[in-house]
Wavefront OBJ file of the C-alpha trace (Angstrom):
o trace
v 30.673 -34.652 -14.048
v 32.049 -38.193 -12.818
v 35.060 -38.688 -14.889
v 36.188 -34.769 -15.854
v 39.631 -33.548 -14.826
v 40.891 -30.271 -12.874
v 41.797 -28.982 -16.130
v 41.561 -25.440 -16.882
v 39.114 -24.290 -20.317
v 38.629 -20.865 -21.824
v 36.318 -19.684 -19.129
v 39.006 -20.508 -16.593
v 36.814 -22.728 -14.731
v 38.599 -26.135 -12.921
v 36.040 -28.531 -15.383
v 35.737 -30.678 -11.928
v 35.415 -28.162 -9.463
v 32.026 -26.290 -8.740
v 33.433 -22.465 -7.806
v 33.355 -19.483 -10.475
v 36.614 -17.343 -10.740
v 35.340 -13.594 -9.332
v 35.564 -12.397 -13.301
v 32.715 -14.638 -13.914
v 30.391 -14.609 -11.134
v 26.769 -13.786 -12.162
v 28.339 -14.445 -15.929
v 24.910 -14.965 -16.766
v 24.194 -10.903 -17.323
v 27.137 -10.597 -19.855
v 26.587 -13.979 -21.513
v 22.260 -12.619 -21.908
v 23.708 -9.008 -23.207
v 26.206 -10.651 -25.284
v 25.661 -10.695 -29.455
v 24.946 -14.113 -30.803
v 28.009 -14.299 -32.093
v 29.993 -14.107 -28.783
v 27.546 -16.592 -27.343
v 28.076 -18.968 -29.978
v 31.822 -18.433 -29.589
v 31.744 -18.666 -25.432
v 29.879 -22.066 -25.703
v 31.524 -23.603 -28.226
v 35.015 -22.923 -26.717
v 33.718 -24.526 -23.733
v 35.192 -28.407 -23.064
v 32.532 -31.228 -23.323
v 32.915 -31.200 -19.074
v 32.878 -27.633 -18.451
v 29.593 -27.203 -20.983
v 27.912 -30.352 -18.547
v 28.771 -28.326 -15.701
v 27.851 -24.999 -16.448
v 23.994 -25.373 -15.872
v 25.297 -26.453 -12.304
v 27.569 -23.498 -11.471
v 25.354 -21.115 -9.824
v 27.757 -18.499 -9.349
v 28.026 -17.839 -13.195
v 24.324 -17.791 -12.934
v 23.150 -16.059 -9.669
v 22.021 -12.579 -8.771
v 24.107 -10.017 -7.017
v 22.214 -10.417 -3.640
v 22.405 -14.728 -3.441
v 26.840 -14.666 -3.452
v 27.953 -14.610 -0.432
v 30.134 -11.220 0.260
v 33.418 -11.585 0.671
v 35.427 -11.242 3.834
v 35.813 -12.897 7.622
v 31.975 -13.063 8.669
v 30.493 -15.561 11.015
v 26.921 -14.823 9.541
v 25.559 -14.348 6.631
v 22.017 -12.667 6.212
v 20.097 -12.957 2.850
v 17.165 -10.398 3.485
v 14.481 -10.242 0.671
v 10.916 -10.358 -0.184
v 8.745 -13.287 -1.113
v 10.336 -14.990 -3.677
v 13.367 -12.927 -4.392
v 15.412 -16.422 -4.686
v 16.675 -16.342 -0.545
v 15.841 -20.378 -0.747
v 18.060 -21.204 -4.210
v 20.815 -19.019 -2.377
v 20.687 -20.770 0.795
v 20.805 -24.218 -0.880
v 23.803 -23.316 -3.325
v 25.613 -21.661 -0.265
v 25.555 -24.942 1.428
v 26.655 -27.251 -1.913
v 29.649 -24.579 -2.212
v 30.373 -25.799 1.525
v 29.853 -29.508 1.171
v 30.987 -30.012 -2.206
v 34.655 -30.574 -3.206
v 36.549 -30.250 -6.670
v 35.098 -33.549 -7.266
v 32.416 -35.576 -5.950
v 34.390 -37.520 -3.788
v 36.829 -34.720 -2.754
v 36.221 -33.492 0.611
v 34.779 -29.950 0.489
v 35.158 -27.075 3.387
v 32.076 -28.518 5.438
v 31.153 -31.956 6.797
v 28.684 -31.593 9.321
v 25.815 -29.131 8.250
v 23.189 -28.257 10.563
v 19.828 -27.478 8.601
v 17.218 -25.301 10.424
v 13.712 -24.285 10.603
v 10.789 -23.800 12.251
v 9.428 -27.283 12.121
v 10.462 -30.481 10.586
v 8.499 -30.993 7.691
v 9.339 -27.329 6.915
v 12.678 -28.182 6.731
v 12.334 -31.359 4.838
v 9.857 -29.560 1.942
v 11.385 -26.051 1.580
v 15.207 -27.184 2.417
v 15.498 -30.494 1.093
v 12.823 -31.094 -1.466
v 11.731 -27.880 -2.576
v 12.074 -26.862 -5.926
v 15.260 -24.673 -5.042
v 16.188 -26.892 -2.316
v 19.326 -28.842 -1.586
v 18.462 -31.798 -3.605
v 16.866 -30.001 -6.629
v 19.820 -27.812 -7.107
v 22.579 -30.501 -6.872
v 23.914 -32.477 -9.910
v 23.354 -35.903 -10.368
v 27.025 -37.354 -9.223
v 27.320 -35.275 -6.228
v 23.350 -35.136 -5.032
v 22.930 -36.336 -1.620
v 20.873 -39.037 -0.428
v 18.374 -38.650 2.127
v 17.866 -40.963 5.217
v 14.511 -40.227 6.058
v 14.715 -42.337 9.667
v 17.961 -39.997 10.422
v 16.848 -36.895 9.189
v 20.201 -36.140 7.135
v 20.887 -35.573 4.123
v 24.574 -37.626 2.893
v 26.497 -36.695 0.173
v 29.156 -38.963 -2.000
v 31.935 -37.269 0.007
v 30.907 -38.208 3.334
v 29.679 -35.165 4.579
v 26.691 -34.671 6.561
v 23.569 -32.230 7.027
v 21.004 -32.671 9.651
v 17.851 -31.421 10.283
v 15.848 -29.609 13.023
v 13.190 -27.972 14.359
v 13.348 -24.452 16.016
v 10.312 -25.635 18.080
v 12.772 -28.529 19.790
v 15.371 -25.957 20.587
v 17.191 -28.993 22.822
v 17.522 -30.897 20.115
v 20.619 -28.650 19.265
v 22.235 -29.631 22.248
v 24.412 -31.947 21.752
v 25.432 -32.013 18.035
v 28.471 -29.911 17.072
v 28.989 -28.592 13.179
v 31.038 -26.349 10.793
v 28.518 -24.947 8.305
v 24.785 -24.008 9.095
v 21.520 -22.899 7.328
v 18.831 -20.825 8.962
v 15.672 -20.366 7.252
v 13.221 -18.037 7.722
v 14.442 -17.007 11.169
v 11.804 -14.265 11.837
v 8.921 -16.516 12.272
v 10.347 -18.888 14.592
v 7.719 -19.316 17.641
v 10.961 -20.044 19.825
v 13.696 -18.216 18.224
v 15.823 -16.556 20.727
v 16.321 -20.216 22.486
v 16.881 -22.220 18.794
v 19.138 -19.767 17.935
v 21.196 -19.662 20.634
v 21.320 -23.625 21.084
v 22.711 -23.196 17.216
v 25.713 -20.954 18.117
v 26.869 -23.035 21.195
v 26.681 -26.104 18.456
v 28.326 -24.463 15.617
v 32.183 -24.527 16.981
v 33.828 -27.410 14.316
v 36.750 -26.326 12.264
v 38.595 -23.365 12.057
v 36.375 -20.856 10.965
v 32.430 -22.384 11.009
v 29.925 -20.266 9.298
v 26.337 -20.098 8.761
v 23.487 -18.273 6.365
v 20.417 -17.138 7.520
v 17.882 -16.543 4.904
v 14.416 -14.498 5.946
v 11.971 -12.324 4.762
v 12.577 -9.400 7.594
v 10.207 -8.804 10.656
v 10.722 -6.619 13.854
v 11.420 -9.296 16.323
v 14.693 -9.217 18.675
v 16.961 -12.194 17.576
v 17.124 -10.513 14.264
v 17.656 -6.707 15.078
v 20.405 -8.250 17.555
v 22.156 -10.849 14.773
v 22.118 -7.760 11.840
v 23.904 -5.514 14.791
v 26.509 -8.052 15.236
v 29.855 -6.675 13.595
v 30.687 -10.335 12.437
v 27.430 -10.533 10.381
v 27.299 -9.618 6.699
v 23.856 -8.721 4.349
v 22.986 -8.893 1.193
v 19.333 -7.481 0.241
v 16.707 -7.648 -3.056
v 13.324 -6.988 -3.160
v 10.895 -10.110 -4.669
v 11.184 -7.921 -8.148
v 14.977 -9.100 -8.531
v 13.751 -12.234 -9.503
v 10.796 -11.525 -11.406
v 12.258 -13.830 -14.511
v 11.794 -16.883 -12.318
v 8.177 -15.248 -10.948
v 4.706 -15.774 -12.605
v 3.708 -12.314 -13.771
v 0.184 -12.966 -12.297
v 1.807 -13.671 -9.030
v 3.774 -9.935 -9.300
v 0.823 -8.138 -10.821
v -1.441 -9.815 -7.607
v 1.097 -8.673 -4.812
v 1.721 -5.296 -6.299
v -1.760 -4.178 -6.555
v -2.643 -5.686 -3.344
v 0.485 -4.848 -1.300
v 2.297 -2.126 -2.952
v 2.415 0.999 -1.210
v 1.780 -0.641 2.235
v 4.055 -1.367 5.169
v 3.616 -4.705 4.644
v 4.287 -4.336 0.938
v 7.919 -2.875 2.054
v 8.637 -6.019 4.530
v 7.121 -8.980 2.414
v 7.993 -7.952 -1.001
v 11.133 -5.445 -0.629
v 12.358 -7.275 2.118
v 12.993 -4.332 4.256
v 13.313 -4.388 8.088
v 10.114 -2.368 9.360
v 10.339 -1.791 12.998
v 7.671 -0.194 15.541
v 8.833 1.845 18.091
v 8.109 0.391 21.659
v 5.045 2.383 22.533
v 4.193 3.459 19.890
v 1.140 5.579 19.272
v 0.584 3.669 16.292
v 1.482 -0.119 15.247
v 1.687 -1.800 11.462
v -0.698 -4.128 12.572
v -3.610 -1.527 13.723
v -2.827 0.628 9.833
v -3.195 -3.166 8.589
v -6.491 -3.425 9.996
v -7.683 -0.497 8.799
v -6.561 -0.529 5.225
v -8.920 0.037 2.219
v -8.708 -0.972 -1.401
v -11.033 1.975 -2.684
v -12.385 5.270 -0.760
v -16.025 5.887 -0.628
v -17.556 7.334 -3.163
v -18.085 10.725 -1.999
v -16.609 13.023 1.279
v -18.622 15.579 3.011
v -14.707 17.266 3.102
v -11.169 16.628 1.614
v -8.377 18.946 3.156
v -4.766 19.096 2.133
v -2.555 19.830 5.206
v 0.976 20.666 4.780
v 3.724 21.012 7.604
v 6.600 23.484 5.989
v 10.155 23.353 6.383
v 11.688 25.647 7.790
v 14.334 26.076 5.123
v 14.390 24.927 1.371
v 17.741 23.491 0.639
v 18.859 19.745 0.251
v 19.542 19.239 4.018
v 16.466 20.750 4.959
v 13.701 18.370 6.845
v 10.714 17.214 4.072
v 7.469 19.212 3.348
v 4.740 17.010 4.517
v 1.751 17.106 2.493
v -0.798 14.777 3.412
v -4.670 14.648 1.977
v -7.404 13.080 3.954
v -11.182 13.276 3.125
v -14.296 12.879 5.306
v -17.814 11.546 6.028
v -19.376 13.978 8.131
v -22.880 13.278 8.403
v -24.645 12.303 11.626
v -23.359 12.250 14.871
v -19.806 13.136 15.314
v -19.113 9.607 16.899
v -20.074 8.250 13.226
v -18.157 10.546 11.628
v -15.167 8.270 9.470
v -11.851 9.914 7.754
v -9.975 8.334 4.848
v -5.891 9.361 4.319
v -6.013 9.534 0.164
v -2.225 10.363 -0.713
v 0.944 11.249 0.980
v 2.517 14.196 -1.369
v 5.086 14.797 0.887
v 8.619 16.696 -1.182
v 11.899 16.364 -0.012
v 14.442 19.230 -0.438
v 11.386 21.547 -1.677
v 11.528 26.098 -1.855
v 8.879 27.250 -0.705
v 7.248 27.308 -4.508
v 8.042 24.151 -5.076
v 6.025 22.630 -1.913
v 3.182 25.728 -2.555
v 2.877 24.107 -5.683
v 2.869 20.749 -4.834
v -0.158 21.239 -2.309
v -1.980 22.839 -4.412
v -1.680 20.684 -7.151
v -2.855 17.842 -4.614
v -5.883 19.914 -3.867
v -6.744 19.675 -7.700
v -6.480 16.227 -7.962
v -8.776 15.422 -5.075
v -11.043 18.524 -5.052
v -9.872 19.569 -2.366
v -11.971 22.375 -0.491
v -9.487 23.838 2.120
v -5.202 23.846 2.412
v -4.641 24.040 6.023
v -0.923 24.872 6.466
v 0.769 25.220 9.824
v 2.561 28.789 10.109
v 4.803 28.384 13.904
v 8.086 28.385 11.730
v 7.257 30.622 8.256
v 4.859 33.315 9.646
v 2.660 35.115 7.289
v 5.195 33.743 4.564
v 3.742 30.627 4.382
v 0.085 32.152 3.561
v 1.804 34.527 0.912
v 3.588 31.763 -0.774
v 0.536 30.365 -1.572
v -1.478 33.786 -2.267
v 1.412 34.211 -4.792
v 0.699 30.899 -6.969
v -3.158 30.903 -6.466
v -4.640 33.910 -4.881
v -7.974 32.520 -4.641
v -6.926 29.621 -2.660
v -9.026 28.282 0.427
v -6.113 28.702 2.781
v -6.215 28.481 6.819
v -3.403 28.856 9.014
v -2.869 26.999 11.887
v -0.357 27.587 15.033
v 0.777 24.668 17.320
v -0.035 25.553 20.904
v 0.890 22.193 22.306
v 3.423 19.787 21.407
v 4.017 17.113 18.753
v 3.213 14.347 20.609
v -0.085 16.035 22.417
v -1.590 16.960 19.102
v -0.925 13.482 18.199
v -2.431 11.234 20.507
v -5.866 12.061 20.153
v -5.398 11.379 16.297
v -4.122 8.135 17.587
v -7.174 7.531 19.258
v -9.871 7.705 16.657
v -7.638 5.002 14.616
v -8.139 3.199 17.774
v -11.384 3.259 17.388
v -11.331 2.390 13.715
v -12.329 5.987 12.200
v -9.947 6.507 10.123
v -8.194 4.210 7.509
v -5.739 4.625 4.883
v -5.704 3.502 1.286
v -2.666 2.018 -0.247
v 0.521 3.546 -1.538
v 1.172 5.531 2.434
v 4.144 3.355 2.936
v 6.887 6.151 4.345
v 3.877 8.155 6.200
v 2.976 4.581 8.088
v 6.885 4.342 8.833
v 6.653 7.843 10.631
v 3.267 7.129 12.583
v 4.990 3.414 13.545
v 7.849 5.777 15.244
v 6.104 8.334 17.034
v 6.067 7.398 20.717
v 4.156 8.867 24.202
v 8.226 9.798 24.608
v 8.240 11.980 21.426
v 9.807 10.679 17.720
v 12.058 8.186 17.618
v 12.885 8.270 14.008
v 15.697 10.353 11.842
v 14.778 13.895 11.164
v 11.643 14.820 11.925
v 7.993 13.841 11.479
v 6.919 16.047 8.918
v 4.246 13.850 7.201
v 2.596 12.833 10.630
v 2.546 16.316 11.532
v 0.759 17.090 8.217
v -1.631 14.049 9.038
v -2.518 15.203 12.516
v -3.185 18.653 11.230
v -5.846 17.197 8.779
v -7.877 14.998 10.629
v -7.893 17.799 13.532
v -9.748 19.823 10.962
v -11.713 17.300 9.603
v -12.916 15.402 13.160
v -11.525 17.077 16.464
v -12.005 20.525 15.626
v -15.889 20.612 14.609
v -16.236 17.670 16.717
v -15.450 20.299 19.622
v -17.736 23.052 17.909
v -20.549 20.668 17.387
v -20.016 19.604 21.075
v -20.590 23.154 22.337
v -23.324 24.123 20.091
v -25.000 20.975 21.872
v -24.078 22.320 25.416
v -25.724 25.318 24.926
v -29.028 24.472 23.427
v -28.739 21.890 26.474
v -28.891 25.084 28.743
v -31.072 27.361 26.508
l 1 2 3 4 5 6 7 8 9 10 11 12 13 14 15 16 17 18 19 20 21 22 23 24 25 26 27 28 29 30 31 32 33 34 35 36 37 38 39 40 41 42 43 44 45 46 47 48 49 50 51 52 53 54 55 56 57 58 59 60 61 62 63 64 65 66 67 68 69 70 71 72 73 74 75 76 77 78 79 80 81 82 83 84 85 86 87 88 89 90 91 92 93 94 95 96 97 98 99 100 101 102 103 104 105 106 107 108 109 110 111 112 113 114 115 116 117 118 119 120 121 122 123 124 125 126 127 128 129 130 131 132 133 134 135 136 137 138 139 140 141 142 143 144 145 146 147 148 149 150 151 152 153 154 155 156 157 158 159 160 161 162 163 164 165 166 167 168 169 170 171 172 173 174 175 176 177 178 179 180 181 182 183 184 185 186 187 188 189 190 191 192 193 194 195 196 197 198 199 200 201 202 203 204 205 206 207 208 209 210 211 212 213 214 215 216 217 218 219 220 221 222 223 224 225 226 227 228 229 230 231 232 233 234 235 236 237 238 239 240 241 242 243 244 245 246 247 248 249 250 251 252 253 254 255 256 257 258 259 260 261 262 263 264 265 266 267 268 269 270 271 272 273 274 275 276 277 278 279 280 281 282 283 284 285 286 287 288 289 290 291 292 293 294 295 296 297 298 299 300 301 302 303 304 305 306 307 308 309 310 311 312 313 314 315 316 317 318 319 320 321 322 323 324 325 326 327 328 329 330 331 332 333 334 335 336 337 338 339 340 341 342 343 344 345 346 347 348 349 350 351 352 353 354 355 356 357 358 359 360 361 362 363 364 365 366 367 368 369 370 371 372 373 374 375 376 377 378 379 380 381 382 383 384 385 386 387 388 389 390 391 392 393 394 395 396 397 398 399 400 401 402 403 404 405 406 407 408 409 410 411 412 413 414 415 416 417 418 419 420 421 422 423 424 425 426 427 428 429 430 431 432 433 434 435 436 437 438 439 440 441 442 443 444 445 446 447 448 449 450 451 452 453 454 455 456 457 458 459 460 461 462 463 464 465 466 467 468 469 470 471 472 473
């Protein structure tokens, strides 16, 4: 690339530049889908300089979430699952900012901050990592690492200093026109370090920063995402599967698929626990099971039917729970086996879904709340299966009052979850003593509560009543 000129070939790329025209961004997708003849014509049509430069033109090879959004933003947050390509995107963005058309030409940024949780992590991931700045840089533009000064220096004079979030005060004094922040959501002193960086990001006409992180429910990230000058891109781990080991994907899918932790670490989704929630992510993960017990004393399917059955209706909560009720009530345990809830379902559709769940799990009873539908609920079920063992339940107390004793059983470690219940768990972590703080109605939670009441709470009360009668006799 050193001897290249700024001529434009058939790709529209200035052969001395590191930027692609918009039409060819993510052009690798087009090239991969093209016929062998078109691929050959494309490559043969490139000048020698452009052909040599092509491997280093990240915009050509990048996935959509790895490219900065258009617009006048200050912060670009790349949210992604593990291995989604966040680090590569951050490193390439730094290159895009500091490199000019030729190796010695100035770029848009001259002084860059590289901030990670520790200095070791900045050095080993952001600078020297497989997807770090040095690995991504073409030979004639590769910066030099000055270990004693903890900085990178490019051939055009641009400088990137490294900082640890453990030492926020180290950001007091320097000033920058660009910054790359890695794994902000896991910094222990995130608020202090982030604030110090914002004061330092003050050079040039339009200083910008990129944040690459797996999301976590922390205040600094939520505040950043809510800022009107912030833009985001997002991708799950699967988006980068072409560059990941198949065995890794198989393992993490099997272990974390369908869990709240999986939604965070693999899907890159910000999972929030409401303040004062009756259930927390940590509590649910602590009670996770890979497989159910060999047998249950009872299995029930609980249903919380919607009032209506059109596209705007609440979901119909359908939850399957099994219980081992051997010994005294204090020894009874339950396992949530499946969330079979359905959306925008007619009465016939949700009744069929509930009866199908019964058949899959060999359930001995279907429990349904009838406050809204009254006798109609039982009638719908009987029309499909007249012999289905059915019990109608009516809510005499509010949702929170019903949920609190169930949450107490979780705290005692007496209820566990199989994998694949992420949407149910999302609702559970939004149920607080003040009420439900999520969108819509907590239909899945309502169904769960009815199932646990049916299996553990109501029988235990009955058992205790009989014990008191025996004592009186």
